C-alpha positions in Angstrom: 45.4 181.3 142.3 42.5 179.7 144.0 42.1 176.2 145.2 39.6 175.5 142.5 42.1 176.5 139.8 44.7 174.1 141.3 42.3 171.1 141.2 41.5 171.7 137.6 45.3 171.8 136.6 46.2 168.6 138.6 46.7 165.5 136.3 44.1 162.8 136.4 45.0 159.1 136.2 44.2 157.4 132.9 41.7 154.6 132.7 44.6 152.0 132.1 46.4 153.1 135.2 43.2 152.8 137.2 42.6 149.3 136.0 46.2 148.3 136.8 45.9 149.7 140.3 42.7 147.8 140.8 44.1 144.5 139.6 47.1 144.5 142.0 45.8 143.7 145.5 47.4 145.2 148.5 48.9 143.2 151.3 46.3 140.9 153.0 46.3 138.2 155.6 45.3 134.7 154.7 42.6 133.3 156.8 42.4 129.5 157.1 39.1 127.8 156.3 36.7 127.5 159.1 36.8 123.7 158.9 40.6 123.5 159.3 40.8 126.1 162.1 42.6 124.7 165.1 43.7 121.5 163.3 47.3 120.5 163.2 49.0 120.1 159.9 51.2 116.9 159.7 53.8 117.0 157.0 54.6 113.7 155.2 57.7 111.9 156.3 60.6 112.2 153.9 61.1 109.2 151.6 64.3 107.2 152.1 64.2 105.8 148.6 62.1 103.9 146.1 59.4 101.8 147.7 60.0 98.0 147.5 57.1 95.8 146.5 55.5 93.7 149.2 55.7 90.5 147.2 59.3 89.7 146.5 58.9 86.4 144.6 62.3 86.7 143.1 63.9 85.8 146.5 61.8 82.6 146.9 63.4 79.2 146.3 62.4 77.4 143.1 59.4 75.0 143.3 59.9 71.3 142.6 58.3 71.8 139.2 61.2 74.2 138.3 64.0 71.8 139.2 66.1 70.5 136.3 65.7 67.0 134.9 68.3 64.5 133.7 68.4 61.7 131.1 66.7 59.2 133.5 63.8 61.5 134.1 63.3 61.9 130.3 63.4 58.2 129.7 60.9 57.6 132.5 58.4 60.0 130.8 59.0 58.3 127.4 58.2 55.0 129.1 54.9 56.4 130.4 54.1 57.6 126.9 54.8 54.1 125.5 52.5 52.6 128.1 49.8 55.1 127.1 50.3 54.0 123.4 49.9 50.3 124.3 46.7 51.1 126.2 45.3 53.0 123.2 45.5 56.4 124.9 47.8 58.0 122.3 48.3 57.5 118.6 51.5 57.4 116.8 51.7 61.0 115.8 51.0 62.3 119.3 53.6 59.8 120.7 56.2 61.2 118.4 55.4 64.8 119.3 55.4 64.2 123.0 58.5 62.0 123.1 60.4 64.7 121.0 59.4 67.3 123.6 60.5 65.0 126.4 64.0 64.7 125.0 64.5 68.5 125.0 62.8 69.3 128.3 64.8 71.1 130.9 62.5 71.4 133.9 60.1 69.0 135.6 57.1 71.1 134.7 57.8 70.6 131.0 57.9 66.8 131.5 54.8 66.8 133.7 52.8 68.7 131.0 53.4 65.7 128.7 51.6 63.2 130.8 49.3 65.3 133.0 46.2 64.5 130.8 46.9 60.7 130.8 45.1 58.4 133.3 48.3 56.7 134.3 48.7 54.7 137.4 50.7 56.4 140.2 54.1 54.7 140.7 53.3 53.9 144.4 50.1 52.2 143.5 51.8 50.3 140.7 54.5 49.1 143.0 51.9 48.1 145.6 49.9 46.2 143.0 53.0 44.4 141.7 53.9 43.4 145.2 50.4 42.1 145.8 50.4 40.1 142.6 53.9 38.7 143.5 52.6 37.6 146.9 49.6 36.0 145.4 51.8 34.2 142.9 54.1 32.9 145.6 51.1 31.5 147.5 50.0 29.3 144.6 51.3 25.9 143.7 53.5 27.2 140.9 57.1 26.4 141.5 59.7 29.2 141.7 61.4 30.2 138.4 64.6 28.4 139.2 62.7 25.1 139.7 60.7 25.8 136.5 63.8 26.2 134.5 65.4 23.2 136.1 62.3 21.1 135.4 62.2 22.3 131.8 65.9 21.5 131.3 65.2 18.0 132.7 62.5 17.4 130.1 59.3 18.6 131.9 57.5 20.8 129.3 54.3 21.2 131.3 55.2 24.5 132.8 55.7 28.1 131.6 59.0 29.4 130.0 59.7 33.1 129.6 61.7 34.5 126.7 63.0 38.1 126.7 63.8 40.0 123.6 64.8 43.5 124.8 67.0 45.3 122.3 68.0 41.9 120.9 66.7 38.7 119.3 65.6 35.3 120.5 65.6 32.3 118.1 64.5 28.7 118.5 64.7 26.2 115.7 65.4 22.5 115.0 64.5 19.7 117.5 63.8 21.8 120.6 61.3 21.0 123.3 58.3 23.3 123.2 56.8 24.1 126.6 53.0 24.1 127.2 53.1 27.9 127.6 55.6 30.5 126.4 55.8 34.1 127.6 57.5 36.4 125.1 58.2 40.0 126.1 60.4 42.5 124.3 61.2 46.1 123.5 63.1 47.0 120.3 63.7 43.3 119.7 62.5 40.2 117.9 61.6 36.6 118.6 61.7 33.9 115.8 60.3 30.5 116.9 60.3 27.6 114.4 58.1 24.7 115.5 58.3 22.7 112.3 60.9 20.3 113.7 60.3 20.8 117.4 59.2 18.3 120.0 55.7 19.1 121.0 54.1 17.0 123.7 50.9 19.1 124.0 47.8 19.4 121.9 47.5 23.1 122.8 50.4 25.4 123.1 50.0 29.0 124.4 52.1 32.0 123.4 51.6 35.1 125.6 53.1 38.1 123.8 54.0 41.5 125.2 56.0 43.2 122.5 56.7 47.0 121.9 58.6 48.2 118.8 59.5 44.7 117.9 58.3 41.5 116.1 57.3 37.9 116.8 57.5 35.3 114.1 56.0 31.8 114.6 56.6 29.0 112.0 54.2 26.1 112.5 54.1 22.6 110.9 51.6 21.9 108.2 49.4 20.0 110.7 49.1 22.8 113.2 46.3 25.3 113.6 46.4 28.8 115.2 44.2 31.3 116.9 45.2 35.0 117.0 42.0 36.6 118.1 43.1 37.3 121.6 45.9 39.7 120.7 45.4 43.5 121.1 47.2 45.7 118.6 48.2 49.3 118.8 49.8 50.7 115.6 50.9 47.3 114.5 49.7 44.1 112.9 48.8 40.5 113.7 48.6 38.2 110.7 48.4 34.5 109.7 50.3 34.3 106.4 49.9 30.6 105.8 48.1 29.8 102.6 46.7 26.5 103.8 46.1 27.1 107.5 44.1 24.5 109.3 41.1 25.4 111.5 41.4 22.4 113.9 44.8 20.9 113.4 47.2 19.7 116.1 49.0 21.1 117.8 46.7 24.1 118.2 48.6 27.3 118.9 46.8 30.0 120.9 48.4 33.5 120.8 47.4 36.1 123.4 48.7 39.4 124.7 49.4 42.7 123.1 51.7 44.3 120.6 52.4 48.0 120.0 54.3 49.4 117.1 55.2 45.9 116.0 54.0 42.7 114.5 53.0 39.1 115.2 53.2 36.8 112.1 52.3 33.1 111.8 54.0 31.3 108.9 54.3 27.8 107.5 57.5 25.7 107.1 60.4 27.1 105.1 60.5 25.6 101.6 64.3 25.8 101.7 66.7 24.8 104.4 69.7 26.8 105.4 
């Protein structure tokens, strides 16, 4: 048999085998890119654990606004809200809402939010103003309070007498000596002053009222007249209930000051005794 006959009888690879052999590459060497040739490869350092955030606010101490509050702090804020009502900065509904939140507040920021929009005077400035007014009062010719009370007890009614009705009541009736000027201040209280049988040595008697959540009642003799125009009212009332009030009678009673969530009433003599 010749060589030509052997070549004809030799098996030839199928087309599928040819494609398979062409798809499988032979061993080859990997050549790095030209741009990275000669450069060192630095492997990343192994991680020791989860990365912690840079800002660790949980470890910081609480701010003053986060500090807890007590009963005195809440009462202080309620007092500021009452002052805002007396100045006309808040109405009744808003006062009720904010005072309710003040009673349930737990942190200072909750209390601060209730008064931050109110133009209230800073406590330091208020104390400085009070001290300045006190010094100015001491430099005037007015006698000290003890001397004023002593003079009034001795029968001198030309000075000023202060009456306080704080969570209580003050009453004057019968033959009592009426001073030239009376200062009535109160909170959750009442003042009832009957001048129908009182001893009045002055043609003009002044009543300066500062009442919150309370009432002031003045009973005047038939010959007296009254002026109530100088009283500022916030969620309250000021009224002369006499049916036959005189315009220029004597003594003439002048009522000044302010009332919030309360009332000031001027009445005539009682038609009954008892």
